Each structure stands twice: as C-alpha cells, then as structure tokens.
C-alpha positions as CSV (number, residue, x, y, z in Angstrom):
1,D,13.9,-65.2,39.7
2,G,15.3,-68.6,40.6
3,G,13.4,-69.2,43.8
4,E,10.0,-68.9,41.6
5,S,11.5,-70.4,38.4
6,K,10.2,-66.9,37.0
7,I,11.4,-65.0,33.8
8,T,10.7,-61.4,33.8
9,L,10.9,-59.0,30.7
10,N,10.6,-55.4,30.6
11,A,10.7,-53.2,27.6
12,R,9.1,-49.5,26.9
13,G,6.8,-49.7,30.0
14,N,5.5,-53.3,29.2
15,Q,6.3,-56.5,31.5
16,V,6.1,-59.9,30.7
17,E,6.4,-62.8,33.4
18,M,6.6,-66.4,32.4
19,W,7.6,-69.4,34.5
20,L,9.8,-72.6,33.5
21,N,7.9,-75.2,32.3
22,R,4.8,-73.7,32.6
23,N,2.2,-72.4,29.8
24,E,1.1,-69.3,31.7
25,I,2.2,-65.8,30.8
26,R,1.3,-62.5,32.7
27,A,1.6,-59.4,30.4
28,N,1.2,-56.3,32.0
29,G,-0.9,-57.9,34.7
30,S,-3.1,-60.0,32.6
31,M,-3.0,-63.8,32.6
32,G,-3.0,-65.9,29.5
33,R,-1.7,-69.2,28.1
34,M,1.2,-70.0,25.6
35,D,1.4,-73.1,23.4
36,V,5.2,-73.6,24.5
37,A,6.6,-73.1,27.7
38,P,9.9,-71.7,28.7
39,V,12.6,-74.3,29.5
40,S,16.3,-74.3,30.9
41,I,18.8,-76.7,29.0
42,G,22.4,-76.6,29.9
43,G,22.0,-73.6,32.4
44,R,20.4,-71.7,29.4
45,T,16.8,-70.3,29.7
46,F,14.8,-70.5,26.4
47,V,11.7,-68.4,26.1
48,P,8.8,-68.5,23.5
49,L,10.1,-65.6,21.4
50,R,6.7,-64.7,19.6
51,F,5.0,-64.6,22.7
52,S,7.4,-62.5,24.3
53,T,7.8,-59.8,21.6
54,D,3.9,-59.7,20.9
55,N,3.4,-58.9,24.6
56,L,6.2,-56.3,24.6
57,D,4.7,-54.4,21.8
58,A,7.7,-55.5,19.5
59,R,8.2,-57.8,16.7
60,A,10.6,-60.6,15.8
61,E,11.9,-60.8,12.2
62,W,13.5,-64.0,10.9
63,I,16.5,-63.3,8.4
64,N,17.0,-66.4,6.5
65,S,20.2,-65.4,4.9
66,T,22.1,-65.1,8.2
67,R,19.9,-67.5,10.3
68,E,19.0,-65.0,13.0
69,V,16.1,-63.4,14.7
70,V,16.0,-59.5,15.0
71,I,13.7,-57.7,17.4
72,I,12.1,-54.7,16.4
73,F,10.5,-52.1,18.8
C-alpha cells in the first residue's frame, strides 16, 4: 500500500503487516517490534524474512550450496 508505505503478507490464514522504515509489525492483529525495518532500495522492497516467516507459521531455510532461501509451509 503505497499511501501508507505498508507491506501486507497473507498465507494460510495468517496476516503480517509491516511499514517501510518502521520496526513495528502487526501479526494477526497483535502489534510487536522487529530488529530490522523493511526498506525500499532502487524500487524494490526488502522485508525481514525471519520475522515474516515466523509470523506466517512458516520457516526459512538457507541452502548454502546454491545461496538461496527456501520458504517452507
């Protein structure tokens, strides 16, 4: 949502809301804080993956051999 600078993620009945350059997170209606805020660089939005997946009842796995992250639900 460009007007609010808000990022909304939905998966499997869970909702995570974050705002650019703010450490606040709303997960399923409950407010919390993150260590790192989402940012926009060069027209791309970067979000803290661990906070996102943890609050969507998923997990992020790093595969070192291919240098990629896989999100598992």
